[in-house]
C-alpha positions, 0 to 999 in steps of 0.5 A: 541504504535502508528503505525509508517509507517516510522519505519516499512517501510523496514519490511512491504511488500505486502502479495500479491506480496511481493512488497514495500508499501507506506502509503496513509492516513489511508491505505497502497498501494502496489507499484506493478502495477499488484497487486495494493492492498490497505490495511486499517489501523484500530486503528493504526493496518495495516490489511495485509490480501489479502482477506480484501484488495481492488484492486485499478483501474489502474487510481487510483493507477497511481494517488497515485504513481504520488502523491508519486513521484513513476513511477511504470507503467508496 
């Protein structure tokens, strides 16, 4: 069964901040401006481990939020 973010969107949260996630290509991005973690999706499986996540720079994160029409600047 292929991974479908829209079906799981209300269940998945960032394990670091418990904030909402958005899908950006083959990644999930935390919408919390203090957290800004990016989680990879590999073989249709979201890798929701903080230790394997990458923290986006504030500039990268703001660009993603604008692309998704979210203004989350803290």
